[in-house]
C-alpha positions in Angstrom: 23.4 -118.7 11.7 24.9 -118.2 8.2 27.9 -116.0 7.5 28.0 -113.7 4.5 29.7 -114.8 1.3 33.5 -114.5 1.1 35.3 -114.5 -2.2 38.1 -117.1 -1.9 39.3 -117.1 -5.5 38.5 -115.4 -8.8 38.8 -117.7 -11.8 39.3 -116.0 -15.2 39.4 -117.7 -18.6 40.8 -116.5 -21.9 41.1 -118.9 -24.8 41.6 -116.4 -27.6 45.0 -115.6 -29.1 46.1 -112.0 -29.3 46.4 -110.1 -32.6 49.5 -110.4 -34.6 52.0 -107.6 -34.3 51.9 -105.4 -37.4 53.3 -102.3 -39.1 56.9 -103.3 -38.3 59.6 -100.8 -38.9 63.4 -101.1 -38.9 64.2 -103.7 -41.6 63.7 -105.2 -45.0 66.6 -103.4 -46.7 70.4 -103.6 -46.9 72.0 -101.4 -44.2 75.4 -99.7 -44.7 75.4 -96.9 -42.1 74.3 -98.7 -38.9 75.2 -102.2 -37.7 72.7 -102.0 -34.8 69.1 -102.4 -35.9 66.1 -101.2 -34.0 62.7 -102.7 -34.7 59.3 -101.3 -33.7 55.7 -102.4 -34.3 52.1 -101.6 -33.6 50.9 -103.0 -30.3 48.8 -106.1 -30.3 45.4 -106.4 -28.7 43.8 -109.2 -26.8 40.0 -109.6 -27.1 40.0 -112.5 -24.6 40.5 -110.1 -21.7 43.8 -111.3 -20.2 45.9 -108.6 -21.8 49.2 -108.6 -23.6 52.0 -110.0 -21.3 55.0 -109.8 -23.7 56.3 -110.1 -27.2 58.4 -113.1 -28.2 61.2 -112.4 -30.6 63.1 -114.6 -33.0 66.4 -113.0 -34.3 68.4 -115.4 -36.4 69.0 -117.0 -39.8 65.8 -119.2 -40.1 62.9 -117.4 -41.8 60.5 -120.1 -40.4 61.8 -120.5 -36.8 59.3 -121.1 -34.1 61.5 -120.8 -31.0 61.9 -117.4 -29.4 65.4 -116.1 -28.9 64.4 -113.1 -26.8 61.3 -111.3 -25.4 60.2 -107.8 -24.5 57.3 -106.1 -22.8 57.4 -103.1 -25.1 56.7 -102.9 -28.9 60.3 -102.5 -29.8 63.5 -104.6 -30.0 67.1 -103.5 -30.4 69.6 -106.4 -30.8 73.3 -106.0 -30.4 75.6 -104.6 -33.1 76.2 -107.0 -36.0 79.3 -107.7 -38.2 79.4 -106.8 -41.9 77.9 -109.5 -44.1 75.1 -110.3 -41.6 71.7 -111.4 -42.9 69.2 -112.1 -40.1 65.5 -112.5 -39.9 63.3 -110.6 -37.4 60.1 -112.4 -36.3 57.7 -111.4 -33.5 54.6 -112.7 -31.9 52.4 -111.5 -29.0 51.6 -113.6 -25.9 48.8 -112.8 -23.5 48.8 -113.3 -19.7 46.8 -116.5 -20.1 49.7 -118.0 -22.3 47.9 -117.7 -25.7 50.2 -116.6 -28.5 49.5 -115.0 -31.9 51.0 -116.4 -35.1 54.5 -115.3 -35.9 55.0 -112.2 -38.1 58.1 -112.5 -40.2 58.7 -108.8 -40.4 62.1 -108.4 -41.9 65.3 -109.8 -43.4 67.8 -107.3 -42.0 71.2 -107.2 -43.8 74.3 -105.2 -43.1 77.2 -104.5 -45.5 79.8 -102.0 -44.5 82.4 -103.0 -47.2 82.6 -101.0 -50.4 82.4 -103.0 -53.7 85.6 -103.8 -55.5 86.1 -102.2 -58.9 88.6 -102.9 -61.7 89.2 -100.7 -64.8 90.6 -101.7 -68.1 91.3 -98.7 -70.3 92.2 -99.3 -73.9 94.6 -96.4 -73.8 97.7 -95.4 -72.0 97.0 -92.9 -69.3 98.6 -89.5 -69.6 99.0 -89.9 -73.3 97.4 -87.5 -75.9 94.8 -89.0 -78.3 93.0 -87.6 -81.2 90.3 -90.3 -81.3 87.8 -91.7 -78.8 88.9 -94.2 -76.2 87.0 -97.0 -74.4 86.9 -97.7 -70.7 85.7 -101.1 -69.5 84.9 -101.5 -65.8 83.8 -104.5 -63.7 82.8 -104.7 -60.1 82.0 -107.2 -57.4 80.5 -107.3 -54.0 80.3 -110.6 -52.2 77.9 -109.3 -49.6 75.1 -107.1 -51.0 75.9 -107.5 -54.7 76.4 -104.9 -57.4 73.6 -102.5 -58.3 75.3 -100.3 -60.8 78.5 -98.7 -62.0 78.7 -95.0 -62.9 81.2 -94.2 -65.6 81.8 -90.6 -66.7 78.3 -89.6 -65.5 76.5 -92.5 -67.1 74.8 -95.3 -65.0 75.2 -98.9 -66.1 73.0 -101.4 -64.2 74.8 -104.6 -63.0 78.4 -105.5 -62.4 80.0 -104.4 -65.7 80.2 -101.3 -67.9 81.8 -100.2 -71.1 81.9 -96.6 -72.2 83.4 -95.0 -75.3 84.7 -91.6 -74.3 85.1 -88.7 -76.7 85.2 -85.0 -76.2 84.2 -82.1 -78.5 87.2 -80.0 -77.7 90.9 -80.4 -76.8 91.8 -80.6 -73.2 92.8 -82.8 -70.3 89.9 -84.9 -68.9 89.6 -86.8 -65.6 87.4 -89.8 -65.6 
């Protein structure tokens, strides 16, 4: 007599890497309002059949790091709050249930700066004194974290970290600059 077949084990094989995570949101700009980033991305797919098991995350100062610092099963990551002056890279890759991994996606350089720039003014006049001619105001600024973008003096924008403006008025009066 011969018994019927019994399945003892099912062997599955997947040698294909999953797709790279893409369409990452949540970074690539200086932040000043929130010190706690949240990243999201389009889910990866796995044509080998095993399915996506997790996403490996690198959150640190090396744009080429290959060692994960965290992992998540969802297509989002929210690291802890960061101090002002922080510049960190967010990298992500997918891993399938067979252990295959996609290539890393370096998605963002996230930077946080909560400190206002320093400004100094050098007027070539004595404040609260009456003048009958134009006066000049020189200004300079510095920001050791995100840098200076522009200075606005008396309604005029000067790109960079310094500005000089000759100020004159068409009528008598008291003006605040």
